[in-house]
LOGU-556682 format. One record per residue: residue in three letters; z, y, x of N, C-alpha, C in turn. Coordinates in nm, 2 decimals, decimal comma. Layout:
BEGIN
ala:Z:Y:X:Z:Y:X:Z:Y:X
...
END
This chain:
BEGIN
met:14,50:20,67:14,91:14,53:20,54:14,95:14,60:20,54:15,08
thr:14,72:20,47:15,08:14,80:20,48:15,20:14,75:20,37:15,30
leu:14,81:20,38:15,42:14,77:20,29:15,53:14,81:20,15:15,49
tyr:14,93:20,13:15,42:14,97:20,00:15,37:14,87:19,94:15,27
asp:14,82:20,03:15,18:14,73:19,98:15,08:14,59:19,94:15,14
arg:14,55:20,01:15,24:14,43:19,98:15,31:14,44:19,85:15,39
thr:14,56:19,83:15,45:14,58:19,70:15,53:14,59:19,58:15,43
val:14,65:19,60:15,32:14,66:19,49:15,22:14,52:19,46:15,17
ser:14,44:19,56:15,14:14,31:19,55:15,09:14,22:19,48:15,19
leu:14,23:19,51:15,32:14,15:19,45:15,42:14,19:19,30:15,44
ala:14,32:19,28:15,43:14,37:19,14:15,45:14,32:19,05:15,33
leu:14,32:19,11:15,21:14,27:19,03:15,10:14,12:19,00:15,11
arg:14,05:19,10:15,16:13,90:19,07:15,18:13,88:18,97:15,29
met:13,96:18,98:15,39:13,95:18,88:15,50:13,99:18,74:15,45
ala:14,07:18,73:15,35:14,11:18,59:15,30:14,01:18,55:15,20
val:13,96:18,64:15,11:13,88:18,60:15,00:13,74:18,55:15,05
val:13,68:18,62:15,15:13,55:18,59:15,19:13,54:18,44:15,25
pro:13,63:18,41:15,34:13,63:18,27:15,39:13,66:18,17:15,29
ala:13,75:18,20:15,19:13,78:18,11:15,09:13,66:18,09:15,00
ala:13,59:18,19:14,97:13,47:18,18:14,88:13,36:18,10:14,95
leu:13,34:18,12:15,08:13,25:18,04:15,16:13,28:17,89:15,16
leu:13,41:17,86:15,18:13,46:17,72:15,17:13,43:17,66:15,04
ile:13,46:17,73:14,93:13,43:17,68:14,80:13,28:17,65:14,78
met:13,20:17,74:14,82:13,05:17,72:14,81:13,01:17,60:14,89
ile:13,06:17,58:15,01:13,02:17,47:15,10:13,06:17,34:15,04
phe:13,18:17,33:14,99:13,23:17,20:14,93:13,17:17,17:14,80
gln:13,12:17,27:14,72:13,06:17,24:14,60:12,91:17,23:14,60
ala:12,86:17,24:14,72:12,71:17,23:14,73:12,66:17,09:14,71
gln:12,56:17,08:14,64:12,50:16,95:14,61:12,41:16,91:14,72
glu:12,40:16,78:14,74:12,31:16,73:14,84:12,16:16,75:14,81
val:12,09:16,81:14,90:11,95:16,84:14,88:11,87:16,74:14,96
met:11,77:16,67:14,89:11,69:16,57:14,95:11,55:16,62:14,96
ala:11,49:16,62:15,08:11,35:16,66:15,10:11,28:16,52:15,10
his:11,15:16,53:15,05:11,07:16,41:15,05:10,95:16,42:15,15
gly:10,94:16,32:15,23:10,82:16,31:15,31:10,72:16,22:15,22
val:10,60:16,21:15,26:10,51:16,13:15,18:10,45:16,02:15,27
glu:10,43:15,90:15,21:10,36:15,79:15,28:10,24:15,76:15,20
leu:10,13:15,75:15,26:10,01:15,71:15,19:9,95:15,59:15,26
glu:9,89:15,49:15,19:9,82:15,38:15,25:9,70:15,35:15,16
tyr:9,61:15,27:15,21:9,50:15,23:15,12:9,46:15,08:15,15
his:9,40:15,02:15,05:9,35:14,88:15,06:9,21:14,88:15,01
glu:9,12:14,80:15,08:8,99:14,79:15,03:8,96:14,67:14,96
ser:8,88:14,68:14,85:8,83:14,56:14,78:8,70:14,62:14,72
asn:8,66:14,59:14,60:8,54:14,65:14,54:8,57:14,80:14,53
ala:8,70:14,84:14,51:8,74:14,98:14,50:8,84:15,00:14,61
ile:8,86:15,13:14,63:8,96:15,17:14,73:9,09:15,20:14,65
glu:9,20:15,14:14,69:9,33:15,15:14,63:9,42:15,24:14,71
ile:9,46:15,35:14,66:9,55:15,45:14,73:9,69:15,42:14,67
ile:9,79:15,41:14,76:9,92:15,39:14,72:10,00:15,51:14,77
ala:10,06:15,59:14,68:10,13:15,71:14,72:10,28:15,69:14,68
arg:10,36:15,72:14,78:10,51:15,72:14,75:10,58:15,81:14,85
tyr:10,69:15,85:14,81:10,78:15,93:14,90:10,83:15,84:15,01
asp:10,88:15,91:15,12:10,93:15,82:15,22:11,06:15,75:15,19
thr:11,12:15,78:15,07:11,23:15,71:15,02:11,19:15,58:14,95
gly:11,06:15,56:14,93:11,01:15,44:14,86:10,97:15,47:14,72
glu:11,02:15,58:14,66:10,99:15,61:14,52:10,84:15,64:14,50
pro:10,78:15,58:14,41:10,63:15,61:14,39:10,61:15,75:14,34
met:10,49:15,81:14,38:10,45:15,94:14,33:10,38:15,92:14,20
ala:10,45:15,90:14,10:10,39:15,88:13,96:10,33:16,00:13,91
glu:10,21:15,99:13,85:10,14:16,10:13,79:10,11:16,21:13,89
ala:10,08:16,18:14,02:10,05:16,28:14,12:9,90:16,32:14,11
gln:9,87:16,44:14,15:9,73:16,48:14,14:9,66:16,43:14,26
val:9,54:16,37:14,24:9,46:16,31:14,35:9,33:16,38:14,35
ala:9,28:16,41:14,47:9,15:16,47:14,49:9,08:16,38:14,60
val:8,96:16,33:14,57:8,88:16,25:14,66:8,76:16,34:14,71
phe:8,75:16,35:14,85:8,64:16,43:14,90:8,54:16,34:14,98
ala:8,42:16,35:14,94:8,31:16,27:15,01:8,28:16,32:15,15
pro:8,23:16,24:15,23:8,19:16,28:15,37:8,10:16,40:15,37
gly:8,13:16,50:15,45:8,05:16,62:15,46:8,07:16,72:15,35
ser:8,17:16,70:15,26:8,20:16,79:15,15:8,35:16,82:15,14
pro:8,41:16,88:15,24:8,55:16,90:15,24:8,60:17,01:15,15
ala:8,51:17,09:15,09:8,55:17,20:15,01:8,56:17,17:14,86
glu:8,47:17,07:14,81:8,47:17,04:14,67:8,50:16,89:14,65
pro:8,60:16,87:14,56:8,63:16,73:14,54:8,52:16,65:14,47
trp:8,49:16,53:14,52:8,40:16,44:14,46:8,45:16,38:14,33
leu:8,58:16,36:14,33:8,65:16,30:14,22:8,80:16,35:14,21
thr:8,85:16,37:14,09:8,99:16,41:14,08:9,05:16,32:13,97
gly:9,18:16,31:13,98:9,25:16,23:13,88:9,40:16,23:13,91
leu:9,47:16,14:13,84:9,62:16,12:13,85:9,65:15,98:13,89
ser:9,75:15,97:13,98:9,80:15,83:14,01:9,87:15,77:13,89
asp:9,89:15,64:13,89:9,96:15,58:13,77:10,11:15,58:13,80
glu:10,19:15,52:13,71:10,33:15,53:13,72:10,39:15,46:13,85
ser:10,31:15,38:13,91:10,35:15,31:14,04:10,29:15,38:14,16
gly:10,23:15,50:14,14:10,18:15,58:14,25:10,04:15,53:14,30
arg:9,97:15,45:14,23:9,84:15,39:14,27:9,73:15,47:14,20
phe:9,62:15,48:14,28:9,50:15,54:14,24:9,38:15,46:14,29
tyr:9,28:15,43:14,21:9,17:15,35:14,25:9,04:15,44:14,24
phe:8,95:15,42:14,33:8,82:15,48:14,32:8,71:15,39:14,39
val:8,59:15,40:14,34:8,48:15,33:14,41:8,39:15,43:14,47
pro:8,39:15,44:14,60:8,30:15,54:14,67:8,15:15,50:14,65
asp:8,07:15,61:14,66:7,93:15,59:14,65:7,88:15,52:14,78
pro:7,82:15,40:14,77:7,78:15,33:14,89:7,67:15,40:14,97
gln:7,60:15,49:14,90:7,49:15,57:14,97:7,55:15,68:15,05
met:7,69:15,70:15,05:7,75:15,81:15,13:7,85:15,75:15,22
pro:7,80:15,67:15,33:7,90:15,62:15,42:7,96:15,72:15,51
gly:8,08:15,69:15,56:8,15:15,79:15,65:8,29:15,80:15,61
leu:8,35:15,91:15,65:8,49:15,93:15,64:8,52:16,01:15,51
trp:8,58:15,94:15,41:8,63:15,99:15,29:8,77:16,04:15,30
glu:8,80:16,15:15,24:8,94:16,20:15,25:9,00:16,20:15,11
val:9,13:16,16:15,10:9,20:16,15:14,97:9,32:16,23:14,98
gln:9,34:16,33:14,90:9,46:16,42:14,90:9,54:16,39:14,78
val:9,67:16,37:14,80:9,77:16,34:14,69:9,87:16,45:14,69
arg:9,90:16,51:14,58:10,00:16,62:14,57:10,09:16,60:14,44
gln:10,21:16,64:14,46:10,31:16,64:14,35:10,43:16,72:14,38
ala:10,45:16,82:14,30:10,57:16,91:14,30:10,60:16,96:14,45
gly:10,49:17,01:14,51:10,51:17,07:14,64:10,51:16,97:14,76
his:10,49:16,85:14,73:10,48:16,75:14,83:10,34:16,69:14,83
gly:10,29:16,65:14,94:10,16:16,59:14,94:10,12:16,54:15,08
gly:10,01:16,47:15,08:9,95:16,42:15,20:9,81:16,40:15,19
leu:9,75:16,36:15,30:9,60:16,34:15,31:9,58:16,21:15,39
ile:9,49:16,13:15,34:9,46:16,00:15,41:9,31:16,00:15,42
arg:9,26:15,95:15,54:9,12:15,93:15,56:9,08:15,79:15,55
val:8,97:15,76:15,48:8,92:15,62:15,46:8,78:15,61:15,51
glu:8,76:15,52:15,61:8,62:15,50:15,66:8,55:15,40:15,57
val:8,44:15,44:15,52:8,36:15,36:15,42:8,22:15,34:15,47
gly:8,19:15,21:15,47:8,05:15,17:15,49:7,97:15,21:15,61
glu:8,04:15,24:15,73:7,97:15,27:15,85:7,89:15,15:15,90
thr:7,77:15,16:15,91:7,69:15,05:15,96:7,61:15,09:16,08
gly:7,58:14,99:16,16:7,50:15,00:16,28:7,35:15,01:16,25
glu:7,26:15,00:16,35:7,12:15,01:16,34:7,06:14,89:16,25
asn:7,12:14,77:16,27:7,07:14,66:16,20:7,15:14,62:16,08
gly:7,23:14,72:16,03:7,30:14,70:15,91:7,44:14,63:15,92
asp:7,48:14,60:16,04:7,61:14,54:16,06:7,71:14,64:16,09
thr:7,84:14,61:16,07:7,95:14,70:16,09:7,98:14,70:16,24
pro:7,99:14,82:16,30:8,02:14,83:16,45:8,15:14,76:16,48
pro:8,15:14,70:16,60:8,27:14,62:16,63:8,39:14,72:16,66
ala:8,50:14,68:16,60:8,62:14,76:16,62:8,74:14,66:16,63
val:8,80:14,66:16,75:8,91:14,56:16,78:9,04:14,64:16,76
gly:9,13:14,59:16,68:9,25:14,65:16,66:9,24:14,79:16,60
gly:9,13:14,82:16,52:9,11:14,94:16,46:9,04:15,05:16,55
phe:9,01:15,01:16,68:8,95:15,10:16,77:8,80:15,06:16,80
thr:8,71:15,16:16,81:8,58:15,13:16,84:8,57:15,10:16,99
phe:8,45:15,05:17,04:8,43:15,02:17,18:8,45:15,14:17,26
ala:8,39:15,26:17,22:8,40:15,38:17,30:8,55:15,43:17,31
gln:8,63:15,41:17,20:8,77:15,45:17,21:8,84:15,36:17,31
arg:8,81:15,23:17,30:8,88:15,13:17,40:8,84:15,17:17,54
met:8,72:15,20:17,57:8,68:15,24:17,70:8,75:15,36:17,75
leu:8,76:15,46:17,66:8,83:15,59:17,70:8,97:15,56:17,73
met:9,04:15,48:17,65:9,18:15,44:17,67:9,20:15,37:17,81
thr:9,10:15,27:17,83:9,11:15,20:17,96:9,09:15,29:18,08
ala:9,00:15,39:18,07:8,98:15,48:18,18:9,10:15,57:18,20
ala:9,16:15,61:18,09:9,28:15,70:18,10:9,40:15,62:18,17
val:9,42:15,50:18,13:9,53:15,42:18,18:9,50:15,39:18,33
thr:9,38:15,36:18,37:9,34:15,33:18,51:9,36:15,46:18,59
trp:9,32:15,57:18,54:9,34:15,70:18,61:9,49:15,73:18,63
gly:9,57:15,70:18,53:9,71:15,72:18,54:9,78:15,63:18,64
leu:9,73:15,50:18,65:9,79:15,41:18,75:9,75:15,45:18,89
ile:9,63:15,49:18,91:9,58:15,53:19,04:9,66:15,66:19,08
gly:9,68:15,75:18,99:9,75:15,87:19,03:9,90:15,84:19,06
thr:9,96:15,75:18,99:10,10:15,71:19,01:10,11:15,64:19,15
ala:10,02:15,55:19,18:10,02:15,48:19,31:10,00:15,58:19,42
leu:9,91:15,68:19,41:9,89:15,78:19,52:10,01:15,87:19,53
phe:10,08:15,90:19,42:10,20:15,98:19,43:10,31:15,92:19,51
phe:10,33:15,79:19,48:10,44:15,72:19,55:10,40:15,67:19,69
ser:10,27:15,67:19,72:10,23:15,63:19,86:10,22:15,75:19,95
arg:10,24:15,87:19,91:10,22:15,98:20,00:10,33:15,99:20,10
arg:10,30:16,05:20,21:10,40:16,06:20,32:10,49:16,17:20,30
lys:10,61:16,14:20,33:10,72:16,24:20,31:10,74:16,31:20,44
his:10,74:16,44:20,44:10,75:16,52:20,57:10,89:16,56:20,60
END
């Protein structure tokens, strides 16, 4: 092989590789990843609504319901309907945090549902805005501490 042949061969390779890359880039199809959104509604039953973040329902998705204190073994399994809905009635004798896992084609999510927590006299503990009294007190203390720290920072003497 002569020097001319090697130069032409190298030039061809240098032109073909970028051209092939450009062809692959422009012919690539758009790939869409799906996030998952889960929500629930309470009535006599718990309604789980599962959909992708595009709004498309997770039809026929696998659903596993885990009772409080049993995270390893599902209490109930099933499939969502064509609109991504799944209903279940939790055991009222098992109050606490129920977990519902929904999966389909490599996508999935987990939602926690508080069921039947009652106080000493059978009433539901007060929760304002979805937060318990203890959570509100902790948030108030944290904000107060932050305000005091900010005030002390700006009131310090500059040397």
